[in-house]
N, C-alpha and C positions, 0 to 999 in steps of 0.2 A: 556631146551631151544628148541624152535621150529625152524625148518629150512624153510626158505622161498626163493623163487626166486624173482628177481627184479620186476616182475609184481605184486607181492603181497606186495606192500609197506604199511607201517603202516597207512598212511592217506587214503588208499583205492584208491589212484591215480595210475593207471597203467602206465608203460612206453609206450610212443607212438610207440616205435620201438620193442616191444616184440612180438614174434610170437610163440605161444605154449610154453611159458616159456623160449624161447631162444632169444638172442639178434639178431636183424636184421643184414644182411650182410653189409649194408652200415654203420651201427654204428661200427661194428667190423673193417671195413676198416678205419674209422675215428680214432679209437683208435690206430691202427697200424701206421697210418700217424702221429699222435700226438707223438708217441714214437720216430719216425724218426726225427721229426722237433724240438721237445723240446730240449733245450740245455742239453748236458750230463755233469753233474758235477762230475761224479764218474769214468769215463774212464773205464767202463765195460759195458757189456750187461745190458740194463735196466731190472728191475724186470718184469717178464711176467704176470703182473696182472694189472687190472684197476678197479677203483671204479665206480659203476653205480649209486648207491644211498646209503645214510647212514642216520641213526637215532640213537641218543644216542651213544653207543659204537658199534653198529651193522653196518656192512658194507656189502652191496650187491656188489659182485665183479665178474669179468669175467677173465678167464685165456686166455693168448694170445700166448701160445706156439704152434708150428705147429701141434703137435699131440693131443693137447687139446684145440685148438682154439675155443673160444666161450663157453667153459664149465663154468657154473655158480657156484659161491661159496658164502656161508654165513659165514662171518668172524666176530670175536670179536676183537676189536682194543685194543691192549696192548701197543701201542706206543703214543697214545694221540696226533697224529700230531706233532711229534718232541716235545712233552710235552706242546703243546700250547692249546689243546682243553679241558679246565677245565670242561666244561659242555657238552662235547660230541658234536654231530651234531644235528642241528635242534631243540635246546632246546626252549621250549615255552617262558622262561624268556628272552632269547636272541631275539627271534622274537618280543616280545612285546617291548623290549628296542629299537630295530632298528626302528620299526614303530613309536614309540613316538619321537625318535630323528629326524627322517626324517621329521616328521610333525611339530616339534616345535623348535628345538634348534639352527638352523642356522649353518653357516660355518665360523664364524669370525676367524682370526688368533690371535696370541699371542699379537698383538699390542694393542688390546683393550680387556677389560674384557668380560667375558661370564658368565652368571648366572649358566649355567650347570657346567662350570669349577669351579666356586666359591663354588657351592654345594659339588662337589667332594672333593676339597681341605679342606673345612671346616670339612667335615665328616672324612677325614683321619687324619688331623693334628691339627684341632681346639680343643677347650675344650672338653674333653671326647672323642677325636677322636680315631678311630680304631688303628692308628699307632703312637699315640702321645708318648707312653712309649718308643718306639724305636727311634722316631725322634721328639723331642720337637719342636714346631713351632718357638720358639724364637731362635733356633740354626740351623735350616735347611730350605731349600727351594727346589723347584722341577721344573724339566723341562721334556718335553715329546719328544720322538723321534719315528721314523718309525719301528725300530727293535732293538733287543738286541745288535747287532753289532754296530749300530749307537749310542746306549746308552753308550756302552763301549768306543767308540771313544770320546764322549763328556767327559766321566770320565777321559780318558787319557789327553785330552786337558786341563781340569781343573788342573790336576796334573802338567803338564808342565808349565802352566801359573802361578802356585803358586810361582815359583821361579823367575818370570820375572816382572819387573816394566814397565808396558806398557806406562806410562807417561814419564819416563826418559829413556826408551829404553835400559835398562841394568838389570843385576841381582839385585834382592832384596838383601840388605845387609845380609850377613851370609849364603846365599844359593848358593854361587858360586861353591862350591865343590859337591853339591848334584846332581850327574849326573848318578845315578844308580837306576833302578827299580828292585825289587825282585818279581819273579813269581815262579811257581811251576811246577815240572816235571809232564807231563801228562795233563796239564791244557788246557782248551779250552775257549777262550774269544771272538771268532768271526773270520771271514775270511777277513775282510777289511785290507788294506795294513798297516795302522798304528798299527794294533793289532798283526800282524804276529810275531814281535819280542817277544811277550809275550808267544808264543808257543815254546816249546823246541824241537819239532819234526823237524828234518832237512828237511823232505819231503815237508813241507809247506814253507820253507824259502829259500832253495838253488836256486840260479839263479835269485833271486829278490833283488833289492837294499834294504839296511837296514840303519838305522840312524848311522852316524859316530860319536862315542863318543868323538873323539879328536877335532872335529870342535866346533866352538862357539855354545853354547846351545845344544850340542850333548848329547845323552843319551845312556847308555848301559843297557841291560837287562840280569840279571843272574837268574839261576834256582837252586832250591834245592828240595829234595823230600818232598811231602806233608805229614803232620801228625806226624812228629817226633819232639818233643819239644826240644830235645838236639841239633839237627842240627840247628834249627832256633835260639836258644840262642847263639850258637857258631858263627853263621853267623853275628848276630847283634854285638857281642863282637868284631869282627874283622872289620866290615864294616859300622857301623852305621853312622860314620861321613860323608860318601859319599852317603848315602841312601836317596832317595827322596820319594819313595812310595813302598807299598806292594800291589800286586793284588792277590786276593784269592777267590776261590769258597769255600763256607762253606762245601759243599759236592761235590767232583769232579765227574762230569758227564761223559764226554768223556773218562776219565781215567778208568771208570768201576764202577761207583757209589761207590767211596771210601769215607768212613765216617771217620772224625778225632776222635782221642781218647778224652774222657772227659777232659775238661780243656784246650785243645789245642788252640781253637779259642780265648779264654780269654788271654792265654799267648801271642799270636800274637798281639792282640790289646794292651795289656799292654806294650809290647816292643815298639810298634809304638808310643804310647803316651809318654813314658819316653825318647824317642830319637827324638822326633819331626819329625816323619815319617808319611806320609799320608797312611791311610788304605782304600783300595778300595775293596768292596765286590761285586762280580759278582753273583747276585741272579737271573739272567735271567731264568735259568732252575729251580732253587730250590724254587722260589716264590710259596707259598701256596701248597707245595707238601710234606713237612716234618711233617705235623700235626700242623704247625704254618704258619703264613704268611711269616715269615723270619726264615731261618735256621741259621742265625748268632746269636746263643744263646748258653749259657753255664751256666745253673742255672740262667737264666735271660738274657735280651738283651745284646748283645755285640755291643757296639756303634762303628760306623765307621765314616770316613770322607766323603765317597761317597758310596752309594749303588745303584746298577742298577738292576731293575726288568723288566721282560718282559714275553714272551711266553704266559703263562696262563692268564696274565693280559688282553689280548685281547679276551679271552673267545673262542678262536678257530675261530673267525670271522675276527678280525682285527689284523694285525701285528703292534705291538706297544711296547714301553718301557717307563720307567720312571726313571729319574736320580735324586736321592735325595742327596743333597750335603750341607755341612756346609755353612752357610751364608757368611763367609769370603772368600770362594773360588769363583772366577769369571773369566771372560775373557775380552779381549779388546772389545771396542764398536762394536756391530753388528757382532762379530767374529763367533758366533755360532747360528745365527738365523736359524730356521727350519720351513718349511711350515707345518710340522706335529705336532708342539709343543702344545699338549693338546687341540686339536680341540674339539668343543662342542660335536660332535657325538661320538668321542672316549671317552670323559669323561662320557657321558650318559651310554655307554655300560659298562664301568668299574664300575660305580656307581651302576647300576642295577644288574650287575653280582655279585658284592660284597654283595649286599643286599640279593641275593639268597643264597650265601655262608652262611651268618650269620643266616638267618631265618631258614635254614635247617641244620645248624650245620655240614656243610660239612668237616670242618677241624677236628672236633672231630671224625666224621665218618672215615676220612682217617687214623687216629691213629689206630682204631680198625681193619680197613681193612688191614693196613700194617702188624700188628702183625699176622693176619690170613694168609696173603700171604707169610710172612717169613717162616712159618711152611710148607705151601703147596709146595713152591719152593724147600725147603730142602728135604722134604719127597718124592715128585713126580719126581724131577729131579736129584739133586745132589746125593742122596743116591741110587737111582735106576740106574743111568747112570754115574758111577764114571770115565769111560773112555772118557766121553764127557764133563761133567761139573765138575769143581774142587771146586767151592765155590759159595755161594749165600750171598748177603748182601743187606741191604736197610732199609728204614724208610718211614712211611707214604705211599704215592703212588709211590715212587721212589725205584726201585729195580734193582739189577744186578745179573746175573748168569754167572760166568766166565767160559770160555771154557778151555779145556785142550789143550796142544800143538797139539795133534793129531786132535782134532775136529776143531781147528782154521784153519788148512790147508784146510778144506773143508767147510768153513763157508757159502759160497753161496749155496751149496747143502743143508746144514742144514736149512737155512732160507726158502728155497723153500718148504722143507718138512713140516716145521712148519706152513707155510701159507696154504698149501694144507690141513693140518689137521684142519684148521679153526681158526687160530689166526694170526692176522697181527702183526709182531714184527720187531724190528730193532736191529742192533748190533753196539756197540761202539768199537773204536780202542783198548781201554785199555791203561794203562800208559806205557806199554812196559818196556824197560830197564831203571832202576833207579839207582841212585848213592848211596853211603854210605852203600852198602851191602844190600839194600832192594831188595826183590824178584821181578822178572819180572811179570808184569800183562798182561795177554793175553786178546784178544778181548772178549767182554762181551755182552751177551744178555741183553738189557736194556728194562725194563718194566716201563712205566710211565702212570699210569691209569688216565683217567678223574675222577674227584672227585665224579661224580654221579654213578660210578661203584658199583654194588651191590655185596653182598657176594656170591649169586648164580652165577653171571657172573664171579666172581673171581675164584670160584671152576671150572667153565666150562673152563676158560682160562688155569688153571693149568692142567686139564685133557687133553685138546687139545695139550698143549705143550708136555705132556708126550707121547701122541700117535704119534705126529709128530716126536719126538725124536726116538721113537721105529721104525718108518718107515725109518728114516735116518740111524739108526744103522743096520737095515737089509740090507741096500744098500751098506754097507762098504765091 
């Protein structure tokens, strides 16, 4: 891998503010001002780094610490922009798509048809459609939203409306006692207020109002550990008469990239079908990252009532999501209208991006890349640094390396060491304490690679993670 400074961009276009390979003082001041002004969602010191330019998975960055202010770094991105940048930065296919869409497709809303929307939906759900096996068009329909959280909010709304008769303004017959939603310990489904009860972490819920199950049309949310078939069978045996829906990630992301055992997802789906319980799959993160478009598989597609996809769907350029729901599920008139519902430009970008996926066999590539990365992470990190990393796991381009208790206490220092060694990474909270005797899951280094990542870049990422870990270890 070659190391460049921001003035040596791949297009040959130099930064207007570079002086002898360094960032100009006014730009450094702007970056520091931005850190001071941008809302702090983390309640900690912001990471002392900023992106100056990017192409593919390579980031030209600058450090903003007092002792290294202005120092330039060449990074490989192992986070994929929270898992959203399927094609990395500045991909030619994305550029062509945006140029075409801006010139041709218009901006109409969902009130009238759009040829670009029609082409996308036909390609996905029509005869011989890419997703027809998972979602037959005579059984499902689709809506678009701005983000994964908004998509999950619509899914929740569809679940709640399923027990209500909006014409007679009362419960549907037989649904009066269905007041419970089942979710999973360690789950992450979004930060919006309606979704907070689906998260079992007290940190996110305490001090904020929650639905009152004892009120008319109230609902309660209960949690069990993910991945244990005995636990969920026992739960259904005791509670199925009051259960309305199950919300599940096919691979838990924030919990630490936890994969279910073979057959588990099929068991959950069968329990839902036999007990008339809705099954909602949150595939916002997992979409197109497991070697398939959908991770809800167990020796073939596992059918759901509602599936939400997002992040990588917008190709790292647009924040968007798609809610695919059974046709019988609906809402009261105009109750969920959205400005962003499958606008033509969004549809063009999705359609062109998926074309690139298929033409270049990126899903198949991700399977081989994932197998290679599993070995690299085990050999380069877990086996060499057992006092820092306890386990690695993953599939496709989604991987997690769990920290030890000792390393978790110094997570921020570890992250800075890894970035300084040349790899941009992020950490997930881990599932934490779980019930039914399951072990504690510590914070986890999450690696979610863009689908265009090469084997050479993957090797470089593993090497840099190893060297960054070595630097961190020496500092202890």
